[in-house]
N, C-alpha and C positions, 0 to 999 in steps of 0.2 A: 773180597778185598774192600777196605773202607780206605778212602783218600786221606791222607793226612794234610793238614793246613801248613802253609809255608810259615816260617818264623815271623814274618812281617806281613801285615795286612795294611795296605793302602786304602784308605777311606776317603771317598769323595761325596759330598752332597751337591745335588743339582736341584735347580729350581727356575724354570723358564715357563711361566704360566701361558704365554703367547709369544709369537714371534714378530712383534711389532713394536714401535716406539723404543722405549728404553731396552727392550729385549730383542730388537730387530736382528742383531747379530749373534744372539745367544747361542744358537746351534752351531755356527761357525767356530765360536770361541770354545764351546765345548769339544767340538771335534779336534781343534788344535791342542787343547789340554790333553785329550785321550791320545792323540798321535804322539805328542812329546813323552807322555808316560810309557806308551808301548815302545818307543824308540829307546827309552832308557833301559828297558829290559834287554836290549840287544848290545849294550856297551860291554866290551870285555871286561870280565870279572864282576859282572852285575850280580847284585844280590837278588835272588828270586823272591817274589811276593805274590800274595793273592790280591786282587782288586776288588773291593766292595764299594758299590755305588748305591747311595740312598737317594732316590728321586722323590722330592718333595711336592709331588702333584703337579709335574710339568704337563705341557700340551702334548697332544697325541704325536707330533712330529719328533719331539725330543725323546719320548717314550720309545718310538719305533726305532730310532737310532740306537738307543741303549739296549733294546732287545737284540738287535742285530749284532751289536758288539758281543753280547754274552753269547749268542749263537756262534759266534766266530772264535770263542774262547778267550776273548780279551778281558772280559769281565767274569770273575769267578762267582761272585754274589751280587745279585741285583735285587734291590728291594724297591718296590713301587708302591708309595703311599697314595691313598685315594684323596687325602687332603694334606694341606700344608700344615705341618705341626711345629713350624718354626726351626731355626737353626739348633737352638737348645733342645728341643724335643728330638731332632735328628741325631744330635750328638749323643743324647742318653741312649738312644737305640743302637747307634753303631758302636759306642764304646762298650756296650754290653754284648753285642752280637759278634763282633770281630774276633775270629779264632786265633789270630797270630799272638805270639808273645809281645810283639811291639805293634803299635798302630802308628801309622804316618797319615795324618789327616791333612787334607787341603780342600779348599773351595774349588769349584769347577772352572775357574778362570785362571788357573795357575799354570805356567809353563815350566815343564820339568827338564832341566839340563842333564845331559849324560853324566853319570857318577853322582847325582844328588844324593841318593840313598847311602851309597858307599862312603860319602863324606861324613854323614851324620851318625850312622849306626855305631861306629867304633867308640864314639864318645861315651856310650853306656858301659862298655867294657872298661875304659880308662877311669870313669867316675861311677862306681857301682850304686851310689845313693841318688844318682841322677834321676829325676823324674820325667822331665821333658826337655826337648830340644827343638829349636825352631831354625828353619832354613830361610826365614824371611828376614831380609835386611831391615833393621830398625835403625832409624836416623834420629835418636833421641840426644839432645845435648847432654853432655857428661854431667852438668850441675843438677840434672833432674834424676840422676842416678846414684847420688852419693851414698844413700843407705845400702843399696844393693852392692855397690863397690866396697864399702866398708865391711859389710858381711863377708863378701868373697876373700878380701884380704885377710880377714881374721881366721879364715879356715886353715887348719894345719896341713890338710892334704890337697891344697889347691893346685899344686904342681905335679903331685905324684899320688897315684891311688894308695889308699890305706893298706897296710900289711906289707 
């Protein structure tokens, strides 16, 4: 029997080179991120997902925590880089390696509310040509988005899916 991947792969990049100074609370922040993500799996009607974590050469304490999370079945795919290849390099890796039909990417300091994935995924069914959705609030003044708004208003299927 070969296990099949879930339709969604949640991908997280971690990088905490040491636990002092700027990174002094990094492990606690990572734990809160992971706990909120795991709790979202328990929400009634939750969409199942595989969790892929790419560690970009973190310190031993962070790596040990991630290994424990994988051993407990909370992380399905754990990638431990021996050097920091940057966020762009990690993106290239995870976007090529994630087995799901959809990839939900976040940094390791994101707090996931219950129902976060269930709120985003249906947009792909409603708008089949959609390439990316963000759950991040963007507080950009409308005057900086005029081209995007004009484009969206010119789309004939902006309120209903084509067909």
